[in-house]
C-alpha positions in Angstrom: 150.1 78.2 101.6 147.2 76.9 99.9 146.5 73.3 99.4 144.4 71.8 97.5 142.6 68.3 98.7 140.6 65.5 98.3 139.2 63.4 100.8 136.5 60.6 101.9 133.7 61.6 104.3 132.4 58.9 106.7 129.5 58.3 104.9 131.4 57.3 101.6 131.3 60.8 99.8 134.3 62.4 98.3 134.9 66.1 98.8 137.2 68.1 97.2 138.6 71.7 98.4 141.3 74.3 99.2 142.9 75.2 102.7 145.0 77.8 103.8 148.0 75.9 106.1 151.2 76.1 107.1 151.9 72.7 105.6 150.5 69.4 104.1 150.5 68.1 107.9 148.3 70.6 109.4 145.7 70.0 106.2 146.1 66.2 106.9 145.4 66.8 110.8 142.4 69.2 110.1 140.5 66.6 107.5 141.0 63.8 110.0 139.6 66.0 113.0 136.6 66.7 110.8 136.0 62.9 110.3 137.5 62.5 106.8 140.0 60.2 105.2 142.6 62.6 102.9 143.1 60.9 99.6 145.9 63.5 98.3 146.7 66.9 99.2 149.2 68.9 96.8 150.2 72.6 97.2 148.8 75.3 94.9 151.3 77.2 93.3 150.7 80.7 93.1 151.5 82.3 89.4 152.0 85.9 89.2 151.7 86.1 85.8 148.6 84.3 85.6 146.5 86.4 83.9 143.2 84.2 84.0 143.2 84.6 87.9 144.2 88.1 88.0 140.9 88.9 85.7 138.6 86.3 87.1 138.8 88.1 90.3 137.7 91.5 88.7 135.4 90.2 86.0 133.8 86.9 87.5 131.0 87.2 89.9 127.5 85.8 90.6 124.7 87.4 88.9 121.6 87.4 90.3 120.2 85.1 87.6 123.0 82.6 89.2 121.6 83.1 92.2 118.2 82.2 90.9 119.2 78.9 89.4 121.5 78.3 92.4 118.3 78.4 95.1 115.8 76.8 92.3 117.8 73.8 91.8 119.2 73.3 95.3 115.6 73.2 96.3 114.6 70.6 93.6 117.1 68.3 94.3 116.3 68.5 98.6 113.0 67.9 97.4 114.2 65.0 95.3 115.7 63.4 98.5 119.5 64.3 97.9 121.4 65.3 100.9 122.6 69.4 101.0 126.5 68.2 100.8 125.6 65.8 97.5 123.2 68.4 96.3 125.8 71.3 96.5 128.4 68.9 94.7 126.2 68.5 92.0 125.7 72.2 91.5 129.4 72.8 91.7 130.1 70.4 89.2 127.7 71.8 86.9 128.1 75.6 87.0 130.4 77.6 84.7 130.7 80.7 87.0 134.3 80.4 88.9 133.4 82.5 91.8 130.2 80.4 92.2 131.9 77.5 92.1 134.4 78.9 95.0 131.3 79.7 97.0 129.9 76.2 96.4 133.2 74.7 97.5 132.9 76.9 100.7 129.4 75.7 101.3 130.1 72.1 101.1 133.2 72.5 103.5 131.0 74.3 106.2 128.6 71.9 105.7 131.0 68.9 105.9 132.6 70.7 109.0 128.9 70.4 110.7 127.8 73.9 110.0 124.7 74.9 108.5 123.7 76.3 104.9 122.6 79.7 106.6 126.4 79.8 108.3 128.0 79.3 105.1 126.0 81.8 103.2 126.5 84.3 105.7 130.1 84.3 104.8 129.6 85.9 101.3 127.7 89.0 102.3 128.5 90.5 99.0 126.6 88.0 97.2 123.9 86.7 99.5 122.0 89.3 101.5 120.5 89.3 105.2 117.2 88.4 103.4 118.4 85.4 101.6 120.4 84.1 104.8 117.7 84.9 107.2 114.9 83.1 104.9 117.5 80.1 105.0 117.8 80.1 108.6 114.4 79.9 109.2 113.6 77.1 106.5 116.7 75.4 108.4 114.9 75.9 111.8 111.4 74.9 110.8 112.7 71.7 108.9 111.5 73.0 105.6 114.7 74.5 103.7 113.6 73.4 100.2 110.5 75.3 100.7 112.0 78.3 102.0 115.1 78.2 98.9 111.9 78.0 96.5 110.5 80.9 98.0 113.9 82.7 98.0 114.2 81.9 94.3 110.6 83.4 93.4 111.3 86.4 95.3 114.8 87.2 93.9 113.1 86.1 90.4 110.4 88.8 91.0 112.6 91.3 92.0 114.8 91.2 89.3 112.1 91.3 86.7 110.7 94.4 88.4 114.2 96.1 88.2 114.7 94.8 84.8 111.3 96.7 83.7 112.2 99.9 85.3 115.6 100.0 84.1 114.7 99.1 80.7 112.0 101.7 80.7 114.9 104.4 81.3 117.1 103.0 78.3 115.3 104.9 75.7 115.4 108.5 77.1 118.9 107.9 78.2 120.1 106.9 74.3 118.2 109.7 72.8 119.6 112.4 75.4 123.1 110.7 74.8 122.8 111.2 70.7 121.4 114.4 71.3 124.5 115.5 73.3 126.6 113.6 70.7 125.5 115.5 67.9 125.3 118.8 69.4 129.2 118.4 70.1 129.5 117.6 66.5 127.4 120.5 64.9 129.4 122.8 67.8 132.6 121.5 66.6 132.3 121.3 62.7 129.2 123.7 61.6 129.1 126.5 63.7 133.0 127.6 63.3 132.0 127.8 59.4 129.3 130.0 59.8 131.3 132.0 62.3 133.7 132.7 59.5 131.0 133.6 57.2 129.7 136.2 59.9 132.9 137.7 60.4 133.7 138.5 56.9 130.4 140.2 56.7 131.0 142.1 59.5 127.3 141.4 60.6 126.5 142.4 64.6 126.0 139.5 66.3 123.1 139.1 69.2 124.3 137.4 72.6 123.1 134.1 71.7 124.7 134.1 68.9 128.2 135.1 70.0 127.5 132.3 73.0 127.0 129.8 70.5 130.1 130.6 68.5 132.1 130.8 71.6 131.1 127.2 72.3 131.8 126.0 68.7 135.2 127.5 68.6 136.1 125.7 72.1 134.8 122.5 70.6 136.5 122.7 67.3 139.8 123.7 69.0 139.7 121.0 71.7 137.4 118.2 70.7 139.1 115.4 72.7 139.1 117.6 75.7 135.6 118.7 75.3 134.4 114.9 75.3 136.9 113.8 78.4 135.1 117.4 80.1 131.5 116.1 79.4 132.4 112.5 80.3 134.5 113.4 83.3 131.3 115.8 84.2 128.8 113.5 84.1 130.8 110.6 86.2 131.6 113.1 88.9 128.0 114.1 89.1 127.2 110.6 89.6 129.8 109.9 91.9 128.5 113.1 94.3 125.0 111.9 93.9 126.2 108.5 95.0 128.2 110.0 98.0 126.7 109.4 101.7 126.3 112.5 102.6 124.1 113.3 99.7 121.6 110.2 99.5 119.0 112.1 101.9 118.6 114.7 99.6 118.7 112.6 96.1 115.9 110.3 97.9 113.8 113.2 98.4 114.3 114.5 94.8 113.3 111.2 93.8 110.0 110.8 95.5 109.0 114.3 94.6 109.7 114.0 90.7 106.4 114.5 88.7 106.4 111.0 86.9 108.9 108.7 88.7 108.1 110.0 92.2 104.9 107.9 92.4 106.8 105.0 90.7 109.2 105.2 93.5 106.5 105.1 96.2 104.9 102.2 94.7 108.3 100.5 94.0 109.2 100.9 97.8 105.9 100.1 99.1 105.9 96.7 96.8 109.6 95.9 98.0 108.5 96.3 101.8 105.3 94.6 101.6 106.9 91.3 100.1 110.1 91.2 101.9 108.2 91.3 105.1 105.5 88.7 103.9 108.3 86.6 103.2 110.2 86.6 105.8 106.8 86.3 108.3 105.8 83.3 106.0 109.3 81.7 106.9 108.8 82.1 110.6 110.9 85.2 110.9 109.4 87.6 113.9 108.0 90.8 113.0 110.8 93.2 114.7 113.6 90.9 112.9 111.5 91.1 109.4 111.5 94.8 109.6 115.5 95.1 110.2 116.2 93.2 107.2 113.9 94.8 105.3 115.5 97.8 105.8 118.6 96.9 103.9 116.2 95.7 101.0 114.3 99.2 100.6 117.1 101.4 99.2 115.4 104.9 100.0 116.4 107.1 103.3 113.1 107.8 104.4 111.6 104.7 103.6 114.4 102.8 106.2 113.5 105.8 108.5 110.0 104.7 108.6 111.0 101.1 109.4 113.3 101.8 112.0 110.8 104.0 114.0 107.8 100.8 113.3 110.8 98.7 115.0 110.9 100.9 117.8 107.3 101.4 118.2 106.5 97.6 117.8 109.0 96.5 120.5 106.9 99.4 123.0 103.7 97.4 122.1 102.2 99.4 119.5 100.5 98.1 116.1 102.5 97.8 112.9 100.1 99.7 110.8 100.7 102.8 112.9 103.8 103.4 111.1 102.6 103.6 108.0 99.2 105.7 109.1 101.8 108.1 110.0 103.4 108.2 106.9 100.9 108.5 104.3 103.2 110.9 101.9 105.4 107.5 101.6 102.8 104.7 101.9 99.5 104.8 100.2 96.3 104.5 102.3 96.1 101.1 101.0 99.3 99.7 102.8 97.8 101.1 106.2 94.3 99.4 105.9 95.8 96.2 104.7 98.3 95.8 107.4 95.7 96.9 109.8 93.3 94.2 108.5 96.0 91.4 108.4 96.8 92.2 112.2 93.1 91.9 113.2 92.5 88.9 111.2 96.2 87.3 112.0 96.9 87.0 108.5 99.4 90.0 108.0 101.6 87.9 105.8 98.9 87.3 103.1 98.0 90.9 103.3 101.4 92.2 102.6 101.5 89.7 99.7 98.5 91.1 98.0 99.8 94.5 98.5 103.0 93.6 97.0 101.1 92.2 94.0 99.2 94.9 93.5 101.9 97.7 93.3 104.5 95.6 91.2 101.4 95.1 88.7 100.5 99.0 88.9 104.6 99.4 88.4 104.4 97.0 85.4 101.7 99.0 83.9 103.5 102.0 84.3 106.7 101.3 82.7 104.8 99.9 79.8 103.3 103.4 79.3 106.3 105.3 80.2 107.9 105.3 76.6 104.6 107.2 75.4 104.8 109.7 78.6 108.5 110.7 77.9 108.7 110.6 74.0 106.4 114.3 74.3 108.9 115.3 76.8 112.1 114.6 75.2 110.3 116.2 71.9 110.1 119.4 73.7 113.4 119.4 75.1 114.9 118.6 71.6 112.5 121.2 69.7 114.0 124.0 72.2 117.5 123.0 71.8 117.3 123.2 67.9 114.9 125.9 68.2 117.5 128.3 70.3 120.5 126.9 67.8 118.2 128.1 64.8 117.2 131.4 66.0 120.7 132.2 67.2 122.1 131.4 63.8 119.3 132.8 61.6 119.1 135.8 63.4 122.2 137.5 61.7 121.4 136.3 58.5 118.2 138.6 58.2 120.4 141.4 59.6 122.2 140.9 56.7 119.5 140.8 54.2 118.1 143.8 56.0 121.5 146.1 55.3 121.3 144.4 51.6 117.7 145.9 51.0 
């Protein structure tokens, strides 16, 4: 059964939470065992028709912006002198996100039971990444938890801003292509059948391309709803196929080889690698552990493979720069040179941070100019499609005019 409780700690603070237990006496015994005095314990009644809780589980989640605010506010309150338990209680009262509120409640219980913030965060792997947890643990071990949280917040903010710029640059071509498909289907469904009937009445010989368009038009006009279902189903099926584990290797290879987006992908993965390792090293995490965590941050199969090889080589005593030097097709020469300089001077974290700043700036500039680059390509695609349609439908008209002459 689920019980909600309110108890008073040894320090005089009031804590609230929920606990699974067979009865009230078990909850009371557990709270007293942790040094708290129970004030009241009530059983939570489960209502199968509680739609708000049902939908809440599906739609309430902790967004990246919530995580950024959480880390920044928590760091600020710790620097102001509040205890960790007190700071978490304040954040719980302020948050309007139900999921984050439950997480903060769990974190408070973890701290009250003698645990650490990092151990509490590790219980929510779908919300807090290994990078988040490791940097928090490093901050706890170094005695500068507030500084570590501030660094985590800054990294999340930069990563989120970079992702939004890349996604934003892809919205424009996505909207244009979607509109093009919609207009095309409607034209095939309502315009082509009318022209097809005209050609049939005149008895003109139709070229192959015109027959193909008329066949599509007849299908779309007779099965319009089915056509949209098939198109949407095909798109969803293709996306699911591309996201399948066995396809990841091939998709990632194509991504880094694309004419325009390939270089952006290389720079994006380079920036993520550099910033993640730099942040972890700055927090006091070992180089091998930093690389292991970074493998979860970079998404590309081939970059994970390079970092995996780098981890093994470092354990054998090889320099970190060797891994990048042997993979210049994935990491730019600048990465190798800067890492080598960082190793020689003992300022590897600083060098990696400079690399991250540089390539994030490059990506930002490219995303600003991406629409300028994509527009001509879209015009070519749209022009080719319109041209094919126009020629296919106009050719029979020329045949009719020639026969009249």
